[in-house]
N, C-alpha and C positions, 0 to 999 in steps of 0.2 A: 504494499500500500504505499502510495506517495504521501509525502508530508504536504498538507494543504497550505498553499500560499494565499496571502490577502489579495495578490494581484498576479496576473499572468501576462507574459510579454516582456520583451527587453527593448531598450532604446535602439538596438542595432537590427531589430526585426524589419524585413522589408515593408510589412504593413504599417509599422510605427513611422518608419521613415517617410513613406507616402503620406500618412496622416499629418505628420509634422509640416511637410511642404505645403499641404493643402491649408492647414490651420494658419500658417503665416500669411496667407493671402486673404483671409476672411476678417470681417469686422467683428468687434466684440458682440454686437447684437445678433449677427448671423450665427456665430458660434454658440451663443446662448440659446437661441431658438432651436438649433440643431441638436445640442446637448439635451435640452429638455424634452424634445420629441423622442429622441433615442431612449432616454430614460423612461419615459412614459410608455413607449411601445414595447421595449425590449427587457428592461429589468424591473419595472414596477410589478408586472404580472408574476414574476418569479417571487418577489417579496410577499405579495398579497396571497399567493397560494400558500405560503408557509406561515403567514401572519394574518389570517383572515380578520377582518374588522378593524385592523389598524389603518386608519386613513391618513396618518401624518405625512407620509411621503407623497400621496396623492394631493394633499393640501399644499405641500411645498412646491410641487410642480405648478400648481395653479397660481401660487404666489409669484413664481418666476414669470409665468405668462401675464399676469396682471401688471407686473413691473415692466415688461416689455411693451405693454400697451399704454403704459403711463398711468395706470389706475392704482398703482402702489409705489410708494416712495422707496428708493433704494435702501434707505435707513431701516425701513420696516422689513425688507427682504433680508438684510443682514442679520436683523434680530432673529428672524425666523430660522436662518441658516445656523445661528449660534445654538438655538434650542435643538435643531435636528441632529446635532453632533452625537447625541446619546442613542439614536435610533439603532445604529449598527451594533452597539454594545448590547442594547435590549435584545437584538435578534440572535445573539450568540447561541442561545439554546434551541434556536429554530433551524440551525444547520448552516453549513458553509455557504450554500447558494443564496440563502436569504440574507446572510450577513454581507456577502459580496455585493448583492444586489442593493442593499440599503447604502453601502458605500458608494456604489456607482451613481445611484439616484441623488444622493446628497451632494456629491462632488460635481455631478453634471449641473445640479441646481446653482452651484456657486460660480458658474462660468461667467455670468453677468458681472459679478463682483470681482472675480479673479480669473481672467481669461486663460491663464496657464492651465486651469483645471480642465480645459477643453481636451487636453491630451491625457491628464490624469485619470479622468473617469473611464476612459476606454480600457485601462488596465484592470480596474475593478470589474468593469463590464465583462471583459474576457473571462475572468474568474467566475463571475456569476453564471454566464452562459455555460462554461465548461462543467461546473459542479451541478448545474441544474440538469444537464444532459446525462452526465456520466455517474453522478452520485459522489460519494466520498470515498470509494475503495478503488478508483482507477489508477493506472500508472502515471507517472510524471509525463511520459511520452504522449499518452492519450490526452491528458490535460493541455499540454503544449499545443497539440494538434487542434483540439477543439478551440483553445483560445486564439490561435492563429486565424482560424476560420471566422471567429467572431470579429477579430480586428480588421479582417478583409471586409466583412460586411459593414462595419462602421465606416471604413475608408470609402466604400462605394456609396454609402448613404450621404456622406459629406460632398462627395463629388457630384451627386445628383442634385 
């Protein structure tokens, strides 16, 4: 059994290099919208499957969207992001996929405040996807392969 990591992927992975190049060409608002959409579509369902009834991450994504529309001040979003830091810790007993998904969503939601998180959330997302698909007893090679596939999907979504 492989030791489960918080993140999957490395800075020298082809998918990460491709993502970094694309991220560098995008505005903070574009990156924030992309990250929130990816989080909502790809990682929120993983979290909610393991933690039914916990709407905190869904509400956080809504807050990002409100802020992007100008309906929520950035200071309020930052306060909600600070509150959300405990969600991944709270998900520890719900499994590695849920915990990685919580990290991916909260990091994605912080992109509007901290644009460098546009790359960071992808590493957590790769772990969430891999652990969701393979469970917690797969080999490191299988996790790496699944993580690389997820990173490729994220690169393609940003390109689109």
